Each structure stands twice: as structure tokens, then as C-alpha cells.
C-alpha positions, 0 to 999 in steps of 0.5 A: 770283129772283137777287140781281141781280133782287132788287137791281133790284126794290128800286131800282125801287121807290123808294117803299120807301126814304127817305134824307133830310137836313134842315139848319138854314140859319142860325146862331143864338144861343140863350138858356139852357134847352131849345128845339125848332128850329122854323124855318129847316129845308131839305132838303140840296140843294147840290153833288149832295146829294139824297134817296133815295125818298120825302122827309120833310116838315117844318112848324114843326119837326115832321117827318112820315114819308112811310111806315110802317116803322123809321126811323133818325134822327140829329140833329147840332149844331155849337155855339160857346161865345159866353161862358165861362158855358156849360159844356155843351150837348146834342142831343135827339130827341123823338117822339110816337105820338099827334100830341100828347104828345112823349117824349125818344127820345135825347140827347147832351151835350158839355162845353166847355173853360173859354174863350170862342169854342170850337167843338164838336159832338154828335149823337144817334140813335134808331130809331123804329117808325112804324106810323101816319104821321098820329100818329107824328112827331119834332122836334129839341131843343137843351138848354143851360146858358147862352147858346150859338151854333148853327151853320147853313148853306144851303150845307153840313150843319153842324146837320142831321137825317138820316132813313133808312128801315131796313125795314117795320114 
């Protein structure tokens, strides 16, 4: 089979690919501590943005995979320091393989300059082997020292999660 035939076959079989971005639609002020993002998720759909192949689904901040395979997961957040009391904030991806117990897959933190009103962003990523779409799920978490602002928008991606299927498991 020629390379062109293989490329056509792959593109025609859209069930074998997933390329999907979800974003937070609203900004929020988050109290100190750690918390999952359980609401205000939507698929990115502005200005020609779309999804390739099958799409992830989301319910109360829990993301379900459309098929088995190896998935690249990226989670990025834009923060704004609402006061000088928050020196750090971070993004974390949690996953379950039994639809119950979640473990941290990845994390990334940033430090803020000692001044209020500062903006910054951080992101983290992981590759997750999804062998069962019923039991293998992920959620996004933000950890912070003190109160922090999280930026969101329904028009463009500011705080977002990206899911790309890399191949079969």
C-alpha cells in the first residue's frame, strides 16, 4: 500500500483519532487549598476551532475517553494573583483506572513575584494508557497556597485541557 493510500485510510477512519480541547468558560477566585475543576467546562468551538474524530465527554469535571488507546493530556491554567499572600499555584492531572481511586499523573507549579495583580500561567501533561473507557478517567485540579484568580473565557482558550489520541493500546 502506498503512503498516500495509508494516509487516506487513516483520515477516512476518524474513529481512530481524537483531538479535543476543553476550556473553562468563566474566571473564578479560588480559596486556598486544592480543588478539582468540576464545572464550567465546554469544548472549544470559536473561530473555526473544532475537534478531530471522536470527542471526550465531561460530567462534573470527570473526563471520559471515547475509545481505548494512549492519550496525551495537557492541562494549562492562567492565574492572576489577587493579593500578595499567594506565592505559588499549580496545575495537576489526576487519573483513575478503577472509576474510584484517583492518583496524580502530573503536576506543575509557578511562583509569583511579591506583588498583587500579577498574571502567570503553568501547564502540565501526561500520557495515559486507557485500556477500559468505563473505568479509566481523568480530572483537572488546581493547588494553591492562598486565594488566587483563575482566568476563563467562552471565546478563547485561557484555562484548558487538551486530549490527543496517540495510538492504540
